[in-house]
C-alpha positions in Angstrom: -54.1 -31.9 -25.9 -51.2 -33.7 -25.3 -47.2 -33.2 -23.6 -45.6 -30.0 -23.8 -43.6 -30.0 -27.0 -40.7 -27.7 -28.4 -43.3 -25.4 -30.1 -45.3 -24.5 -26.9 -41.7 -23.4 -26.2 -41.2 -19.7 -26.6 -37.4 -18.9 -26.9 -35.4 -15.4 -28.3 -33.9 -15.6 -31.8 -30.4 -15.3 -29.7 -31.2 -18.9 -27.9 -30.8 -21.3 -31.8 -27.7 -21.3 -33.1 -28.7 -21.4 -36.6 -30.5 -17.8 -38.0 -31.7 -17.5 -41.3 -33.0 -15.0 -42.8 -36.2 -16.1 -45.2 -38.2 -13.7 -47.7 -41.8 -14.6 -48.4 -43.3 -14.9 -51.8 -46.2 -14.1 -53.5 -46.6 -17.9 -53.5 -46.4 -18.7 -49.9 -49.7 -17.0 -49.9 -53.4 -18.7 -48.8 -56.8 -17.1 -49.7 -56.8 -15.6 -46.3 -53.7 -13.6 -47.5 -51.6 -14.9 -45.2 -48.6 -17.6 -45.4 -50.2 -20.9 -45.7 -49.2 -23.6 -43.0 -47.4 -25.7 -46.3 -45.7 -22.6 -47.2 -43.8 -22.7 -43.4 -43.8 -26.5 -43.7 -41.3 -25.8 -46.5 -39.4 -22.6 -44.9 -37.9 -25.5 -42.5 -37.3 -28.3 -45.1 -35.2 -25.0 -46.8 -33.6 -24.2 -43.4 -32.9 -27.9 -42.8 -31.5 -29.2 -46.0 -29.2 -25.4 -45.9 -27.7 -26.3 -42.8 -27.2 -30.3 -43.2 -25.5 -29.2 -46.8 -22.8 -27.2 -45.2 -22.4 -29.0 -41.5 -22.5 -33.2 -42.9 -23.5 -34.0 -46.3 -20.8 -34.7 -48.0 -19.4 -37.0 -44.7 -23.1 -38.6 -45.2 -22.4 -42.2 -47.0 -23.0 -42.4 -50.9 -26.4 -44.8 -50.6 -27.5 -42.8 -47.2 -30.7 -40.9 -46.9 -32.0 -38.7 -44.6 -35.5 -39.3 -44.0 -38.3 -37.1 -42.6 -40.5 -39.2 -40.3 -42.4 -35.8 -38.8 -42.9 -32.8 -39.5 -44.9 -30.1 -37.0 -46.0 -26.3 -37.6 -48.1 -23.8 -34.9 -48.8 -20.4 -36.2 -48.7 -17.6 -33.0 -49.9 -14.5 -34.8 -50.2 -13.7 -38.9 -47.6 -13.9 -41.1 -47.9 -11.9 -44.4 -46.0 -11.8 -47.4 -44.2 -8.2 -46.8 -40.9 -7.5 -45.0 -38.8 -10.7 -44.0 -38.4 -13.3 -41.8 -36.1 -15.0 -39.6 -35.7 -18.8 -39.5 -34.2 -20.3 -35.9 -33.0 -23.9 -35.9 -31.0 -25.7 -33.5 -30.9 -29.5 -32.2 -32.4 -31.0 -29.4 -32.4 -34.4 -29.8 -29.7 -37.3 -31.4 -30.3 -40.3 -31.2 -28.6 -43.6 -33.2 -30.0 -42.7 -36.1 -32.4 -40.3 -35.6 -32.6 -36.6 -34.3 -34.9 -33.8 -34.0 -35.3 -29.9 -35.0 -37.1 -27.4 -33.0 -38.1 -24.5 -35.4 -38.7 -20.4 -35.0 -39.9 -18.1 -37.0 -39.4 -14.5 -36.1 -41.0 -10.6 -38.1 -37.8 -8.8 -36.4 -37.9 -10.4 -32.6 -41.5 -11.1 -32.7 -41.9 -14.8 -31.9 -45.1 -16.4 -34.9 -44.4 -19.4 -35.7 -43.0 -22.3 -34.0 -42.2 -26.4 -35.5 -40.3 -29.6 -34.9 -39.8 -32.1 -37.3 -37.6 -35.7 -36.8 -35.5 -36.9 -39.0 -33.8 -40.7 -39.5 -30.3 -41.7 -41.5 -31.7 -44.6 -43.4 -29.5 -46.8 -45.8 -31.1 -49.6 -48.0 -34.5 -48.6 -46.7 -33.6 -49.2 -42.9 -32.6 -47.1 -40.1 -28.5 -46.6 -40.2 -26.5 -45.0 -37.7 -25.3 -42.1 -37.7 -21.6 -41.4 -38.8 -19.5 -39.8 -35.9 -18.9 -36.8 -38.0 -22.7 -36.1 -38.4 -23.6 -36.4 -34.9 -20.6 -34.4 -33.5 -22.4 -32.0 -36.1 -25.5 -32.2 -34.6 -24.4 -31.5 -30.9 -22.7 -28.3 -32.2 -26.3 -26.9 -33.3 -28.0 -28.3 -29.9 -31.0 -25.6 -28.6 -32.6 -25.7 -25.4 -36.6 -27.8 -25.2 -37.8 -30.4 -25.0 -37.7 -33.1 -28.1 -40.0 -33.9 -31.0 -41.8 -37.4 -30.2 -45.0 -39.5 -31.7 -47.4 -38.9 -29.7 -49.2 -42.7 -29.0 -52.1 -44.0 -31.4 -55.1 -45.4 -30.8 -54.8 -48.0 -33.4 -58.4 -47.0 -35.0 -56.5 -43.9 -36.2 -54.8 -46.4 -38.3 -58.5 -48.3 -39.9 -59.9 -47.1 -43.1 -63.2 -46.8 -42.0 -62.7 -44.6 -38.8 -62.1 -41.5 -41.0 -66.2 -40.4 -42.0 -64.7 -38.1 -44.4 -63.1 -39.6 -47.7 -61.3 -36.9 -50.6 -59.6 -38.7 -53.2 -55.4 -37.6 -54.4 -53.1 -39.2 -57.3 -49.9 -38.5 -57.0 -47.8 -35.4 -59.6 -44.9 -36.3 -61.2 -44.0 -32.4 -60.0 -44.6 -33.7 -56.4 -42.0 -35.7 -56.5 -38.4 -34.9 -54.9 -35.0 -36.1 -55.2 -35.6 -39.8 -53.3 -38.1 -40.4 -56.0 -41.6 -40.3 -54.1 -43.9 -37.2 -52.7 -42.2 -34.7 -50.9 -43.0 -34.2 -47.8 -44.3 -30.6 -48.2 -46.3 -31.5 -50.8 -48.4 -34.7 -48.7 -48.4 -31.5 -46.0 -50.9 -30.0 -48.3 -52.6 -32.5 -49.4 -53.9 -33.3 -45.6 -54.5 -29.0 -45.9 -56.4 -29.9 -49.2 -58.5 -32.4 -47.1 -59.5 -30.5 -44.4 -60.8 -27.6 -47.3 -63.0 -29.9 -49.0 -64.5 -30.8 -45.5 -65.7 -27.5 -45.1 -66.4 -26.9 -48.2 -68.6 -30.2 -48.1 -70.2 -29.1 -45.1 -70.7 -25.2 -45.6 -71.4 -25.8 -49.6 -69.1 -24.4 -52.3 -68.2 -20.2 -52.1 -66.8 -18.4 -55.6 -63.4 -18.5 -55.3 -62.6 -21.4 -52.7 -62.4 -23.0 -48.5 -64.1 -19.3 -46.7 -61.1 -17.5 -44.6 -60.7 -18.4 -41.2 -61.0 -22.3 -41.3 -57.3 -23.3 -41.8 -55.5 -24.3 -38.7 -53.3 -23.2 -36.2 -51.7 -26.1 -35.5 -50.5 -28.4 -38.5 -48.5 -32.4 -37.5 -47.7 -34.7 -40.1 -46.3 -37.9 -39.3 -44.9 -39.9 -42.7 -44.8 -43.8 -42.1 -44.5 -44.8 -45.9 -43.3 -43.4 -48.7 -46.0 -42.5 -51.4 -45.2 -43.1 -54.5 -46.5 -41.7 -58.1 -47.9 -42.9 -60.3 -50.2 -43.5 -57.9 -54.1 -42.4 -56.4 -54.2 -43.1 -52.5 -57.6 -42.5 -50.0 -57.6 -39.2 -48.1 -59.6 -39.1 -45.1 -60.5 -36.5 -42.2 -62.5 -36.9 -39.5 -63.1 -35.1 -36.3 -61.8 -35.7 -32.9 -63.0 -33.0 -30.6 -65.1 -29.7 -30.5 -65.3 -26.5 -28.2 -66.6 -23.6 -27.6 -64.2 -22.0 -30.6 -62.3 -24.9 -31.6 -62.1 -27.8 -33.6 -59.6 -30.8 -33.6 -58.6 -32.7 -36.7 -57.6 -36.6 -37.7 -56.8 -36.9 -40.8 -55.1 -40.4 -41.9 -53.4 -41.3 -45.6 -54.1 -44.8 -46.8 -52.9 -46.8 -49.5 -56.2 -49.2 -50.4 -56.4 -50.6 -46.3 -53.1 -49.7 -46.1 -52.0 -46.4 -43.6 -49.5 -44.8 -44.6 -49.3 -41.0 -43.0 -51.4 -39.8 -40.3 -52.1 -36.1 -39.4 -53.4 -33.9 -36.5 -54.4 -30.6 -36.3 -56.2 -27.7 -34.9 -58.3 -24.9 -35.5 -61.2 -22.5 -35.6 -64.3 -23.6 -36.2 -65.8 -20.0 -35.9 -65.9 -17.9 -39.3 -66.5 -14.6 -40.5 -68.6 -13.9 -43.5 -69.0 -11.7 -46.1 -70.6 -9.2 -44.0 -68.5 -9.6 -41.3 -71.0 -12.0 -39.0 -69.8 -15.1 -36.9 -71.0 -18.5 -38.9 -70.3 -21.3 -36.0 -69.4 -24.5 -38.1 -69.7 -27.1 -34.8 -73.0 -27.9 -35.1 -72.4 -28.8 -38.8 -69.3 -30.4 -37.7 -71.0 -32.9 -35.6 -71.8 -36.0 -38.2 -68.6 -36.3 -39.3 -66.5 -37.7 -35.7 -64.3 -40.1 -35.8 -66.6 -43.8 -35.7 -66.2 -46.5 -33.4 -64.5 -49.8 -35.2 
């Protein structure tokens, strides 16, 4: 299923140079009454911004930006709204203009979710060398583990017609961040919406929304270009692989024919209905496999 990533290396809380307390909020819950995947992407953003503001925010040039290139979240155990959590953060790679974080979410000392991200320092819309002071601050945050890396992708992933399922998404003003484009957390939510729409299209539309248990345990997003307001974009979804219990999905975000974002997700296709009976989406998902182009 791909290369080993820092999200698959479980480190104790003491391994992380930064540990931040983070309370769960009711609005973080998804329909399964657990912390949603997009909420975890927001938690990672909160941790990242807090550290960067403290460590080197004032050292970046006025016209510079830190842009998120990719983010990944892996849920290892259910996260509930009761209690508080700790987010561990460390740097696994520092380059000339980019760097990578590793994250872990702890309930007491149990690691219940992990993640990683890559950020790019940009000026005037192009990657720019990080200031020496920022490089020094990042080196102080080092943690063991392989750096996050963008996987090599089949060129078909950037072809709109390769994805059989389509969902049109209109940007909202409330999705914008301080860089005046759609925030990375909102975009992660778009991909989750696309998967939910596929599931409800296959199963019919149960009262109250998608069935519980189908949210992906792993979500990885690549931000290829800015998503602007106003605008209407096409979100495409296809099935890459099915085994006895899980489905692997590919998603693409398109501005006309141009691909501006990609995501991968892995989740169960076996769910419980209201009577506790196991249902299997596998056969129903077969027609939605990625197409040859």
